[in-house]
Structure formats: structure tokens, C-alpha cells
C-alpha positions in Angstrom: 131.1 31.4 20.7 131.0 35.1 20.1 134.5 35.6 21.5 136.0 38.8 20.3 139.8 39.3 20.0 142.1 41.6 18.1 142.7 40.4 14.5 145.8 38.5 14.1 146.3 37.8 17.8 146.6 34.1 17.1 149.8 34.6 15.1 150.0 37.8 13.2 148.5 38.3 9.7 145.8 36.0 8.4 146.2 34.3 5.0 143.1 34.4 2.7 142.6 33.3 -0.9 142.8 37.1 -1.8 146.0 38.0 0.1 146.9 38.3 3.7 144.9 40.5 6.0 147.7 43.1 6.1 148.0 43.4 2.3 144.3 43.7 1.4 144.2 47.5 1.5 147.4 47.7 -0.7 145.6 45.8 -3.5 143.3 48.7 -4.1 142.6 49.7 -7.8 142.0 53.4 -8.3 139.1 54.4 -10.6 140.2 56.2 -13.7 141.8 55.6 -17.1 142.9 52.0 -17.6 140.8 50.6 -14.8 137.3 49.8 -15.9 134.4 50.2 -13.4 133.8 46.4 -13.5 137.4 45.7 -12.7 137.4 48.1 -9.8 134.2 46.7 -8.4 135.6 43.1 -8.6 138.7 44.3 -6.9 136.7 45.8 -4.1 134.6 42.7 -3.7 137.7 40.4 -3.5 139.3 42.7 -0.8 136.1 42.5 1.2 135.9 38.7 0.7 139.5 38.5 2.1 138.5 40.8 5.0 135.5 38.7 5.7 137.6 35.5 5.8 140.2 37.1 8.0 137.8 38.6 10.5 135.3 35.7 10.8 138.2 33.2 11.2 139.6 35.2 14.1 136.5 36.8 15.7 133.6 34.6 14.6 130.7 35.6 12.4 128.5 37.1 15.1 131.3 39.4 16.4 132.4 40.5 13.0 131.0 44.0 12.1 130.8 45.8 8.8 133.2 48.4 10.2 135.8 45.6 10.7 135.4 44.7 7.0 135.7 48.3 5.9 138.8 48.8 8.0 140.6 45.7 6.8 139.7 46.0 3.1 140.1 49.8 2.7 136.7 50.0 1.1 134.4 52.7 2.3 131.1 52.0 4.1 129.2 53.5 1.2 130.9 51.3 -1.3 130.3 48.3 0.8 126.6 48.9 0.8 126.7 49.6 -2.9 128.1 46.1 -3.4 126.2 44.1 -0.7 122.8 44.5 1.0 124.1 43.7 4.4 126.7 41.6 6.3 125.0 38.3 5.6 124.7 38.9 1.9 128.4 39.7 1.9 129.1 36.5 3.9 127.0 34.4 1.5 129.0 35.7 -1.5 132.3 35.2 0.3 131.4 31.5 0.9 130.3 31.1 -2.7 133.6 32.5 -3.9 135.6 30.2 -1.5 133.5 27.2 -2.5 134.0 28.0 -6.2 137.8 28.0 -5.7 137.6 24.7 -3.9 135.4 23.0 -6.5 137.6 24.4 -9.3 140.7 22.9 -7.6 139.0 19.5 -7.1 137.9 19.4 -10.7 141.3 20.3 -11.9 142.9 17.6 -9.7 140.6 14.9 -11.0 141.0 16.1 -14.6 144.8 15.9 -14.3 144.6 12.4 -13.0 142.1 11.1 -15.6 144.5 8.4 -16.8 145.0 6.9 -13.3 142.8 4.4 -11.5 139.6 5.6 -9.9 141.1 5.0 -6.5 144.2 7.2 -7.2 141.9 9.9 -8.7 139.7 9.9 -5.6 142.8 10.0 -3.3 144.1 12.9 -5.4 140.9 14.8 -4.9 141.0 14.3 -1.2 144.7 15.2 -1.1 143.9 18.5 -2.9 141.1 19.1 -0.3 143.6 18.6 2.6 146.3 20.8 0.9 143.8 23.7 0.5 142.9 23.5 4.2 146.5 23.3 5.3 147.5 26.4 3.2 144.2 28.3 3.8 143.2 27.4 7.3 141.3 30.7 7.8 139.1 30.1 4.8 138.6 26.5 5.8 137.6 27.5 9.3 135.1 30.0 8.0 133.5 27.3 5.7 133.6 24.3 8.0 133.0 25.9 11.4 132.0 29.5 11.6 129.5 29.4 8.7 127.0 27.4 10.7 126.3 30.4 12.9 125.2 32.6 10.1 121.5 31.6 9.7 119.3 29.3 7.7 120.2 30.8 4.2 123.8 29.9 4.8 122.9 26.4 6.0 121.0 25.9 2.8 124.1 27.0 0.8 126.3 24.6 2.9 123.9 21.7 2.1 123.9 22.5 -1.6 127.7 22.8 -1.7 128.1 19.5 0.2 125.9 17.8 -2.4 128.0 19.2 -5.2 131.1 17.7 -3.7 129.4 14.4 -3.2 128.3 14.4 -6.8 131.9 15.0 -7.9 133.0 12.1 -5.7 130.2 9.9 -7.0 131.3 10.4 -10.6 134.7 9.0 -9.7 133.4 6.3 -7.5 131.1 5.0 -10.3 134.2 4.2 -12.4 134.8 1.3 -10.1 132.8 -1.8 -11.2 132.7 -3.1 -7.6 131.4 0.2 -6.1 128.6 1.1 -8.6 126.0 -0.1 -6.1 127.3 1.9 -3.2 124.3 3.4 -1.3 124.2 7.2 -1.4 124.0 7.3 2.4 127.5 5.7 2.6 129.0 8.1 0.1 127.5 10.9 2.3 129.1 9.2 5.3 132.5 9.1 3.6 132.5 12.8 2.7 131.4 13.7 6.2 134.1 11.5 7.8 136.7 13.6 5.9 135.0 16.9 6.8 134.8 16.0 10.5 138.4 15.0 10.7 139.3 18.3 9.0 137.0 20.2 11.4 138.6 18.6 14.4 142.1 19.6 13.2 141.0 23.2 12.5 139.4 23.3 15.9 142.7 22.2 17.5 144.8 24.6 15.4 146.5 21.6 13.7 145.5 22.1 10.1 149.1 21.5 9.0 148.8 17.9 10.0 145.9 17.3 7.7 147.6 16.4 4.4 149.4 13.4 6.0 146.4 12.3 8.0 143.9 12.8 5.2 145.7 10.2 3.1 145.2 7.7 5.9 141.5 8.7 6.4 140.7 8.6 2.7 142.3 5.2 2.2 140.4 3.8 5.2 137.1 5.1 4.0 137.6 3.9 0.4 138.5 0.4 1.8 134.8 -0.1 2.6 133.1 -2.4 0.3 129.4 -1.9 -0.7 127.2 -4.1 1.5 126.4 -7.4 -0.3 122.7 -7.0 0.4 120.6 -3.8 0.5 120.6 -2.2 3.9 117.1 -1.9 5.3 115.2 -0.8 8.3 113.2 -3.7 9.7 111.2 -1.9 12.4 108.6 0.9 12.3 109.8 4.4 13.4 108.3 5.9 16.5 105.5 8.4 15.8 106.7 12.0 15.8 105.4 14.3 18.5 106.1 17.9 19.7 108.8 18.3 22.3 107.4 18.1 25.9 108.7 20.9 28.2 107.4 19.2 31.3 110.5 18.3 33.4 111.5 17.2 36.9 113.3 20.4 37.7 113.6 24.1 36.7 117.0 23.4 35.2 115.7 20.6 33.0 112.8 22.7 31.8 115.2 25.5 30.8 117.3 23.0 28.8 114.3 21.6 27.0 113.1 25.1 26.2 116.6 26.0 24.9 116.6 23.1 22.6 113.2 24.0 21.2 114.2 27.6 20.5 117.6 26.6 19.0 115.7 24.2 16.7 113.5 27.1 15.5 116.1 29.9 15.2 119.6 28.5 15.6 122.0 29.0 18.5 123.2 32.5 17.4 119.8 33.9 17.1 118.5 32.4 20.3 118.2 34.8 23.3 117.8 34.1 27.0 114.5 36.1 27.0 113.0 33.8 24.4 114.2 30.7 26.4 112.7 31.8 29.7 109.5 32.9 27.9 109.2 29.4 26.3 110.0 27.8 29.7 107.4 30.0 31.5 109.8 31.1 34.2 111.5 34.2 35.5 115.0 35.4 34.7 115.8 35.0 38.4 115.1 31.2 38.1 117.2 30.9 35.0 120.2 32.6 36.5 119.9 30.6 39.6 120.7 27.6 37.5 122.9 28.9 34.7 125.5 31.6 34.2 124.2 32.4 30.7 123.3 31.0 27.3 126.5 29.2 26.7 126.5 27.6 30.2 122.9 26.4 29.5 123.9 25.1 26.1 126.8 23.0 27.5 124.4 21.6 30.2 121.9 20.8 27.5 124.6 18.9 25.5 125.7 17.1 28.6 122.2 16.2 29.5 121.3 15.2 26.0 124.3 13.0 25.7 123.5 11.3 29.1 120.0 10.6 27.9 121.2 9.2 24.6 123.7 6.9 26.3 121.0 5.8 28.8 118.8 4.8 25.9 121.6 2.9 24.1 123.4 1.0 26.8 120.5 -1.3 28.0 119.8 -2.3 24.4 123.5 -3.0 23.9 123.8 -5.1 27.1 120.7 -7.2 26.2 122.2 -8.3 23.0 123.9 -11.7 22.5 127.0 -10.5 20.9 129.0 -7.3 20.0 127.7 -6.8 16.4 124.1 -7.3 17.5 124.8 -4.9 20.4 126.0 -2.2 18.1 122.9 -2.6 15.9 120.7 -2.5 19.0 122.5 0.6 20.4 122.0 2.6 17.2 118.4 1.5 16.9 117.7 2.6 20.5 119.6 5.9 20.1 117.8 6.9 16.9 114.4 5.7 18.1 114.8 7.8 21.3 115.9 10.9 19.4 112.9 10.5 17.0 110.6 11.0 20.1 112.6 14.1 21.1 112.9 16.2 18.0 114.3 19.4 19.6 117.0 17.4 21.4 117.8 15.5 18.2 118.2 18.8 16.3 120.5 20.1 19.1 122.8 17.1 19.1 122.8 16.6 15.3 122.5 20.2 13.9 122.4 22.9 16.5 125.8 22.2 18.0 127.5 23.3 14.7 126.1 26.8 15.1 127.7 27.1 18.5 131.2 26.4 17.3 134.2 24.3 18.4 133.4 24.3 22.2 130.0 22.8 21.6 131.3 20.2 19.1 134.0 19.1 21.6 131.4 19.0 24.3 129.2 16.7 22.2 132.1 14.4 21.5 132.7 14.2 25.2 129.0 13.6 26.0 128.8 10.8 23.5 132.2 9.3 24.3 130.5 6.1 25.7 129.4 5.4 22.1 133.1 5.3 21.1 133.9 3.2 24.2 131.2 0.8 23.1 132.8 0.4 19.7 136.4 0.1 21.1 135.2 -2.3 23.9 134.2 -4.9 21.4 136.7 -4.2 18.7 140.0 -5.5 20.3 140.9 -8.9 19.1 138.7 -8.7 15.9 140.4 -10.0 12.8 140.3 -6.7 10.9 142.4 -3.8 12.2 141.8 -0.1 11.5 144.2 2.9 11.6 144.3 5.1 14.7 142.2 7.7 13.0 139.6 5.2 11.9 137.3 5.6 15.0 137.4 9.3 14.5 136.4 8.9 10.9 133.5 6.5 11.9 132.2 9.0 14.4 132.4 11.8 11.8 130.5 9.6 9.4 127.7 9.0 11.9 127.5 12.7 12.9 127.3 13.6 9.2 124.5 11.2 8.5 122.6 12.5 11.5 123.0 16.1 10.4 121.9 15.4 6.8 118.9 13.2 8.0 117.6 15.8 10.5 118.0 18.6 8.0 116.2 16.7 5.2 113.7 14.5 6.9 113.4 15.7 10.5 114.1 13.8 13.7 111.4 11.3 13.1 113.3 9.9 10.1 116.5 9.2 12.1 115.7 5.4 12.8 116.2 4.8 9.1 120.0 5.4 9.7 120.4 2.5 12.1 121.4 -0.1 9.5 123.8 2.3 7.7 125.5 3.4 10.9 125.8 -0.2 12.1 127.4 -1.2 8.8 129.9 1.7 8.9 130.9 0.8 12.4 131.2 -2.9 12.0 132.5 -3.5 8.5 136.2 -2.5 9.2 136.2 -5.0 12.1 134.2 -8.0 10.9 134.0 -7.6 7.2 131.2 -6.6 4.8 129.1 -9.8 4.9 128.9 -10.1 8.7 128.4 -6.3 9.1 125.6 -6.4 6.6 123.9 -9.3 8.4 124.1 -7.4 11.7 122.9 -4.1 10.2 119.8 -5.8 8.7 119.1 -7.6 12.0 116.9 -6.5 14.8 119.8 -6.0 17.2 118.8 -8.9 19.4 121.1 -11.4 17.7 119.1 -14.4 18.8 119.4 -16.3 15.5 121.9 -19.1 14.9 121.7 -20.7 18.3 122.9 -17.5 20.2 122.0 -17.5 23.9 119.8 -15.1 25.8 122.7 -14.0 27.9 124.3 -10.6 27.2 127.6 -10.6 25.5 129.4 -9.1 28.5 128.0 -11.7 30.9 129.2 -14.6 28.7 132.7 -13.1 28.5 132.9 -12.5 32.3 131.7 -16.0 33.1 134.2 -17.5 30.7 137.1 -15.7 32.3 135.7 -16.4 35.8 135.8 -20.1 35.1 139.1 -20.1 33.3 140.8 -18.1 36.1 140.2 -21.1 38.4 140.5 -24.1 36.0 141.4 -25.2 32.5 138.4 -26.3 30.5 137.2 -27.3 27.0 134.6 -25.3 25.0 132.0 -28.0 25.6 132.6 -27.9 29.4 132.4 -24.2 29.4 129.2 -24.2 27.4 127.6 -26.6 29.8 128.6 -24.6 32.9 127.4 -21.2 31.4 124.3 -22.6 29.7 125.1 -21.4 26.1 126.0 -23.2 22.9 129.4 -24.6 22.1 129.6 -22.5 18.9 129.0 -19.3 20.9 131.7 -20.2 23.4 134.2 -21.0 20.7 133.6 -17.6 19.1 134.2 -15.8 22.4 137.3 -17.9 23.1 138.7 -16.9 19.7 138.2 -13.2 20.6 139.8 -13.6 24.0 142.7 -15.6 22.6 143.4 -12.9 20.0 143.3 -10.3 22.9 145.8 -12.3 24.8 143.4 -13.0 27.7 143.2 -16.8 27.3 145.4 -19.4 25.8 145.3 -23.0 24.5 147.2 -25.1 27.1 146.7 -28.6 25.6 144.7 -30.8 23.4 143.1 -33.9 25.0 141.8 -36.9 23.2 138.1 -37.4 23.9 135.9 -39.8 21.9 138.6 -40.4 19.3 139.2 -36.7 18.6 141.4 -33.9 20.0 139.6 -31.4 22.2 141.2 -28.0 22.9 141.7 -27.0 26.5 141.9 -23.3 27.4 143.1 -21.5 30.5 143.2 -17.8 31.5 146.4 -15.9 30.9 145.4 -12.8 32.9 146.3 -13.9 36.4 149.5 -11.9 36.6 151.5 -9.6 34.4 155.0 -8.9 35.7 156.0 -5.3 36.1 158.8 -5.5 33.6 156.4 -7.0 31.0 153.7 -4.3 31.7 156.3 -1.6 31.3 157.4 -2.9 27.9 153.8 -3.0 26.6 152.6 -0.1 24.5 149.7 2.1 25.5 147.4 0.4 23.0 148.3 -3.1 24.4 147.8 -1.9 28.0 144.4 -0.4 27.1 143.3 -3.7 25.6 144.2 -5.7 28.7 142.7 -3.0 31.1 139.5 -2.7 29.1 138.9 -6.5 29.1 139.6 -6.8 32.8 137.3 -3.9 33.6 134.6 -5.6 31.6 135.1 -8.8 33.6 135.0 -7.0 36.9 131.9 -5.0 35.8 130.1 -8.1 34.7 130.9 -9.8 38.1 129.7 -6.8 40.0 126.5 -6.6 38.0 125.7 -10.2 38.6 126.5 -9.9 42.3 124.3 -6.9 42.8 121.4 -8.3 40.7 121.4 -11.6 42.6 121.6 -9.7 46.0 124.8 -11.6 46.9 126.7 -8.3 46.9 124.9 -7.0 50.0 124.1 -10.4 51.6 127.1 -10.0 54.0 127.2 -7.0 56.3 131.0 -7.2 56.4 131.6 -6.7 52.7 133.7 -3.7 51.7 133.1 -0.9 49.2 135.2 2.3 49.2 135.6 5.1 46.7 138.0 7.9 47.6 138.9 10.8 45.2 142.5 12.0 45.7 144.8 14.7 44.5 148.4 13.6 45.0 151.9 14.7 44.3 154.4 12.2 42.8 155.5 11.0 46.2 152.0 10.5 47.4 151.1 8.6 44.3 154.0 6.2 44.9 153.1 5.8 48.6 149.5 4.9 47.8 150.6 2.6 45.0 152.8 0.7 47.5 149.8 0.4 49.9 147.8 -1.2 47.2 150.6 -3.6 46.2 151.2 -4.6 49.8 147.5 -5.2 50.3 147.4 -7.3 47.1 150.3 -9.5 48.3 148.7 -9.9 51.7 145.5 -10.9 50.0 147.3 -13.7 48.2 148.7 -15.0 51.5 145.2 -15.0 53.0 143.8 -16.8 49.9 146.5 -19.5 50.1 146.0 -19.9 53.8 142.2 -20.3 53.4 142.8 -22.8 50.6 144.9 -25.0 52.9 142.3 -24.8 55.8 139.4 -25.6 53.5 141.2 -28.7 52.1 141.7 -29.9 55.6 138.2 -29.2 56.8 136.3 -30.3 53.6 134.2 -27.1 53.7 133.1 -25.5 50.5 134.2 -22.0 51.4 132.8 -18.5 50.6 133.1 -17.4 47.0 134.1 -13.8 46.7 136.0 -11.2 44.7 138.7 -8.8 46.0 139.1 -6.0 43.5 141.7 -3.2 43.9 141.7 -0.2 41.6 143.9 2.9 41.7 144.1 5.0 38.6 144.5 8.6 37.2 141.4 10.4 36.1 141.1 13.0 33.3 140.9 16.7 34.2 137.3 17.9 34.7 
């Protein structure tokens, strides 16, 4: 974000489509016999284009000066202004030249593969795209990251170029008889998924990895089938209204004013003076809360993400099952953003103008959305590649960007069915994903209960941890339908959390009996499990514990006894301290087992019912702040 550093400090010379930064001056054509004026002018333009790519990729658009371009290209200032009106005009022409090279390469790749299947042609085009980025990371960074800071004219050019690439992909896609009815929103999502993965690798300095990963991403996205029914929005969008700057604190008022100004002018053109004027406060008050514009932006993204998550999660939790919960979450998120147009613009569009740090901050702020998807996904019958979730997030971000740019924040709710389908189809298939996408998010049809998905799961595991039971017995104890219980048991069995222990004959037929398989995992078994397997088990157990805590707090049982225990202690430990504290937890756990068994014997002798409780021990590493 406006960071300035010497050119080439990230690894020497910078490669551009017109030569390396160190060789641009040496490509000069001298006016005179044999060199026509048009050829000399074109040579000068191309050297300046190369200088623009090299400088903006290293310094950023805002920090790049005309003097930097003149110095790198070897073209005089007078010649520069003979060729271009100003820096932005030069930047626009540079982008157009880079885009023309990219489209030419994509068209050549598709033409060379005309005899192949539509899938292989599409993969070939995506592969060419990845190879260009890997070999020209500076030009790719300029187009996919830095260009968003250059003002509204450049954004319009980016939109137009994106649509041209989509049209090229659409021509190939239409060659498939099965995909001719693919909604245009989904094709947009596919292209943006590829762009976001590329943007992430460029931001991490890992463009060289892209060709290999792009094949995986493109095959994942092409594996989507068109929805069997048209995707539709079944609810009315909230009425649009101006952003309200009234807030509970000075800091929040600043953040709302910042979002409004960024929506009007873009992040780069926004100044602190404009923000404090819009917020009707003094500079002293602003700097009492924030170090500067970037600090305020990061706080705005954090706060915006927290508000989005707060709007989504209750809707998700109220739903009867995971697919309905995903639909409800997207519906709630987009409906909320439709009522906060400036915040919607910030999260969907404005972050791109602030560069990689802002994009990474948004990803972190909206991480609960990814956790929501992952939380329900384990055990589903369809599996996706590791990069699949990243591609889905990129597709959602792309649809949000395009929708806000074209229709404004008030049109965002129309995306809920498409984002739901994109999220669910890889896990549950096109038909079920389409049904959930076209639902209302409540999932009450088909005999589903009114109990939230997480509550049913936690109750199932709570019962099965103490006794084996049939689906009918479980349904009777929980108060839901047998069909719903059977569906949850299938998911839990695939996740390795419950198992079929026997089949009993009842009423002339065999009835399956299930029991929990999560009571104890031996250390040597846990150590052999991969990270993905451990995450599945941990996530499911955390879900059960969270469900039990929620019910205990809501029923007031949690605080009924004065002698209940609740402790949270942040620690910073060395390796020895970690092992010592781990041993304390293990010893406490083993002692708890002895207490439980002793109580069980005494209760059997006395005939008392006993006190139902939960003892939960958690000790874990946390990410760096």
C-alpha cells in the first residue's frame, strides 16, 4: 500500500514482456536513416511500457513517478509527454498492451487445440494463462493486483477485459452439449476462481507454483455440472438506503466514514482529511484511535468481517441441516450487505484498491465462512482437492465484485442461490445443491426438525457416548424424524465418529445399532493420523462440545451450581513448559476417569440418579496475532 523500495530489491532485474528492467534503455532506436518515425515512437512506447510494468510491480502504482519511467526506459520527459498525456494514460495503454498479448496467447492456444475436446481446449487456455503468469509475474501482478489502485477508468478497463476473457471461455464451453445452459453467473465465478488463486500466489511470491496448481483448479471448476433447474431468488431484496454514519463510538464512526469515502473515490484517492470531514470530527480524535489511513482500513475490514459473520451465523445455526444452513448464511450475508452499501463496496471492491495486505486481511476476517463450509463438509460423499475451498472462496469474491460494480450493493441478495450452488455442488452433487440453493435456507421441508443441525449432531453423540442405540430410539430421545437421524448417522460414520456395532432383529427385520467411536484415541494411533484426519476429528469434537455448552448456558444449567469451573489462561511457553503443562492435563484427565468410575460404583449401590455434567479439557496452540 504505497510502499516504496528500490527497483529490483526483491531479486535483481524485473522481467517484462518488453525485456528486463536492466535492458530497456539498451533497446533504444536512434532516429535517422533506416528508422522510420513510427518505428521509433513504437520502440519508445514499448520501453516505457516495460518500465511501467517493472516500476509498478516493485513500487506500486501510486509510488511510481514519471521520472522513474523516464530513468528506466531511457526516454526523455519531453518524449514521454509527447506520447502520453500523463502517468495514468500511460498506465492505461500499458495494461491494454499486456491484455492484448494475453488474449492473443489464449486465442492461439485454443486455435492450436481446435481438434481436441472442449475440455482439453479449455484446460489448454487455462494452462497458457498460468504459464504467462509464471514467466511474467511482474506484468501479472500489475494487471491482477496493482491496477485496482489506479482509479475508475482503469477499473472500467479491467471489467471490460474480464468480460472478453469470459466470452472466449464461453465460446469453448458452449461446445459441450451438457454445458450449453450454464448460467453466466457461474462462468463468471469460474473465471474469478482462477484469478483469485493466481492473485493469491502472486501476493505470496509463489507464481512459479501456478502452472501445476492451475491444472488442479481448472479441472475442479470444470467438474461442476449446470444446475438441473434454474437458480432463482425466492425472497425480496431489502430496500436500499444511504449509509448511516451514526455509531456507538468515535472509532466506529471513522470506519463508517472511511467506507463511504472509499466507495466514492477509491482507497488510493481517499485522504484522512476527507474522512474526518465526513465523520464530523477532529484530526486529534482520529489519531487517538488510528495510526493512519492504512490502520483505519484494516480496522474497517476487521469490523466489517465481524459484522458479516454476526449476520450469517445465527441464520446458519437455525437451519435444520448443513446445506440449508449454507443457503441461509449466504442469504443473511447478502441481505445485510445490501443495507450497508458502503461496507459492501469496501468488502467486495474497495479492498482490491488497497493491495495484497487488504486482501489477506479480508480473507482472515471472513475465515469463519470457510470454517462453516469445512465444518459441514467432512464425511460428505464427494471429495474436493485441497485447493478447492480456495477456488470456491475466489468464485464468491468474484461474483460479489462483479455484482456491486454492475448493480450496486442492493443487488447482492440475488447472488445467494449461485453462491450456495457453488459451495455445495462439489460435496453433495448438482441436484441436492440446486434444491438447497433454490430453498429459503430454513430446510424445514421433507420432515426436517426445527432443531439446528449442530444441536442434533451433538445430541446424537452425547447419547451414543453413553449407550448403543438404533436410529428409531435416537429419534425418539431427540425428538426428530428417523430419516433425519439416519442422514446424520451416515455423515458421522463416514467421519469415523460413530460405528455400526450390531444388527438386532426387531419385528421381523434387522435394525442397525450404533455406538460412538470417539471415546478414546490411543497416542500411537493419533500420531499416525495425517493432519487432515486429525482436523476432521478435532472439528467434530469441538462441534459437540460447543453444542453442549450452548444448551447448558441457554437452559441456565451451566450456572446453576456455584461450584462449576471455567478457566481460560493465555500462555507463552518453551518446549519444556509445553510438555509439563501437557502432562498436567493428562494426569488430570486420568484422575477424572478414576473419579467417574468411583462415582458410578457409589451410585449403583445407593440407587441415586447422580448429577449429569461434562468435564472438558482443552490445551492447544494458537496462531500468531
